[in-house]
DRENKOLRO-431943 format. One record per residue (C-alpha): y, x, z; residue in one letter; residue number from 1. Coordinates in steps of 0.25 Angstrom, whole numbers, plus 5000, padded with zeros to 4 digits. Example, Ala and Ser with C-alpha at 12.3 -4.5 7.8 and 13.67 -1.06 7.14 Angstrom:
BEGIN
<node><v>4982</v><u>5049</u><w>5031</w><res>A</res><n>1</n></node>
<node><v>4996</v><u>5055</u><w>5029</w><res>S</res><n>2</n></node>
***
This chain:
BEGIN
<node><v>4974</v><u>4944</u><w>4958</w><res>M</res><n>1</n></node>
<node><v>4969</v><u>4952</u><w>4947</w><res>D</res><n>2</n></node>
<node><v>4958</v><u>4961</u><w>4950</w><res>E</res><n>3</n></node>
<node><v>4953</v><u>4975</u><w>4944</w><res>I</res><n>4</n></node>
<node><v>4940</v><u>4982</u><w>4942</w><res>K</res><n>5</n></node>
<node><v>4937</v><u>4997</u><w>4947</w><res>L</res><n>6</n></node>
<node><v>4927</v><u>5004</u><w>4935</w><res>R</res><n>7</n></node>
<node><v>4932</v><u>5016</u><w>4944</w><res>D</res><n>8</n></node>
<node><v>4934</v><u>5021</u><w>4958</w><res>E</res><n>9</n></node>
<node><v>4949</v><u>5017</u><w>4955</w><res>Y</res><n>10</n></node>
<node><v>4961</v><u>5014</u><w>4946</w><res>I</res><n>11</n></node>
<node><v>4975</v><u>5020</u><w>4942</w><res>K</res><n>12</n></node>
<node><v>4986</v><u>5009</u><w>4945</w><res>L</res><n>13</n></node>
<node><v>4991</v><u>5011</u><w>4932</w><res>G</res><n>14</n></node>
<node><v>4977</v><u>5006</u><w>4926</w><res>Q</res><n>15</n></node>
<node><v>4976</v><u>4995</u><w>4932</w><res>A</res><n>16</n></node>
<node><v>4988</v><u>4991</u><w>4929</w><res>L</res><n>17</n></node>
<node><v>4983</v><u>4990</u><w>4916</w><res>K</res><n>18</n></node>
<node><v>4971</v><u>4987</u><w>4919</w><res>A</res><n>19</n></node>
<node><v>4977</v><u>4972</u><w>4927</w><res>A</res><n>20</n></node>
<node><v>4985</v><u>4970</u><w>4913</w><res>G</res><n>21</n></node>
<node><v>4998</v><u>4973</u><w>4922</w><res>Y</res><n>22</n></node>
<node><v>5003</v><u>4983</u><w>4912</w><res>V</res><n>23</n></node>
<node><v>5000</v><u>4988</u><w>4896</w><res>G</res><n>24</n></node>
<node><v>4998</v><u>5002</u><w>4897</w><res>S</res><n>25</n></node>
<node><v>4999</v><u>5013</u><w>4908</w><res>G</res><n>26</n></node>
<node><v>5014</v><u>5016</u><w>4903</w><res>V</res><n>27</n></node>
<node><v>5018</v><u>5001</u><w>4909</w><res>D</res><n>28</n></node>
<node><v>5009</v><u>5005</u><w>4921</w><res>A</res><n>29</n></node>
<node><v>5016</v><u>5017</u><w>4925</w><res>K</res><n>30</n></node>
<node><v>5030</v><u>5010</u><w>4924</w><res>M</res><n>31</n></node>
<node><v>5029</v><u>4998</u><w>4932</w><res>V</res><n>32</n></node>
<node><v>5019</v><u>5007</u><w>4943</w><res>I</res><n>33</n></node>
<node><v>5031</v><u>5017</u><w>4943</w><res>L</res><n>34</n></node>
<node><v>5043</v><u>5003</u><w>4944</w><res>N</res><n>35</n></node>
<node><v>5035</v><u>5002</u><w>4957</w><res>G</res><n>36</n></node>
<node><v>5031</v><u>4988</u><w>4951</w><res>E</res><n>37</n></node>
<node><v>5015</v><u>4990</u><w>4955</w><res>V</res><n>38</n></node>
<node><v>5010</v><u>4988</u><w>4969</w><res>T</res><n>39</n></node>
<node><v>4996</v><u>4993</u><w>4974</w><res>V</res><n>40</n></node>
<node><v>4991</v><u>4986</u><w>4986</w><res>N</res><n>41</n></node>
<node><v>5005</v><u>4980</u><w>4989</w><res>G</res><n>42</n></node>
<node><v>5012</v><u>4995</u><w>4987</w><res>E</res><n>43</n></node>
<node><v>5021</v><u>4997</u><w>4977</w><res>V</res><n>44</n></node>
<node><v>5013</v><u>5011</u><w>4969</w><res>C</res><n>45</n></node>
<node><v>5021</v><u>5019</u><w>4960</w><res>L</res><n>46</n></node>
<node><v>5007</v><u>5029</u><w>4957</w><res>Q</res><n>47</n></node>
<node><v>5002</v><u>5024</u><w>4943</w><res>R</res><n>48</n></node>
<node><v>4990</v><u>5033</u><w>4946</w><res>G</res><n>49</n></node>
<node><v>4987</v><u>5028</u><w>4958</w><res>K</res><n>50</n></node>
<node><v>4974</v><u>5025</u><w>4961</w><res>K</res><n>51</n></node>
<node><v>4967</v><u>5009</u><w>4964</w><res>L</res><n>52</n></node>
<node><v>4956</v><u>5007</u><w>4971</w><res>Y</res><n>53</n></node>
<node><v>4948</v><u>4994</u><w>4975</w><res>D</res><n>54</n></node>
<node><v>4957</v><u>4982</u><w>4982</w><res>K</res><n>55</n></node>
<node><v>4969</v><u>4989</u><w>4978</w><res>D</res><n>56</n></node>
<node><v>4979</v><u>4978</u><w>4973</w><res>V</res><n>57</n></node>
<node><v>4990</v><u>4982</u><w>4962</w><res>V</res><n>58</n></node>
<node><v>5001</v><u>4973</u><w>4961</w><res>G</res><n>59</n></node>
<node><v>5011</v><u>4973</u><w>4948</w><res>F</res><n>60</n></node>
<node><v>5021</v><u>4963</u><w>4944</w><res>D</res><n>61</n></node>
<node><v>5015</v><u>4950</u><w>4953</w><res>G</res><n>62</n></node>
<node><v>5000</v><u>4952</u><w>4948</w><res>H</res><n>63</n></node>
<node><v>4990</v><u>4961</u><w>4958</w><res>Q</res><n>64</n></node>
<node><v>4977</v><u>4966</u><w>4954</w><res>V</res><n>65</n></node>
<node><v>4965</v><u>4972</u><w>4964</w><res>K</res><n>66</n></node>
<node><v>4958</v><u>4984</u><w>4961</w><res>I</res><n>67</n></node>
<node><v>4943</v><u>4980</u><w>4964</w><res>V</res><n>68</n></node>
<node><v>4930</v><u>4990</u><w>4963</w><res>K</res><n>69</n></node>
***
């Protein structure tokens, strides 16, 4: 499982997908999120601006990334 280290209190879902290298742009992030391809803590998430905090886990295309403080 990959990790993204938080610089602030939280990171938004679209930004996390880009930071993990899962998508190339914000537009790509928006599309995969709206298509229901992304999970947060095991549940499908359709909110691109969802705030992710320490210990949240994002899943996409068979990969997972954990948000760490």
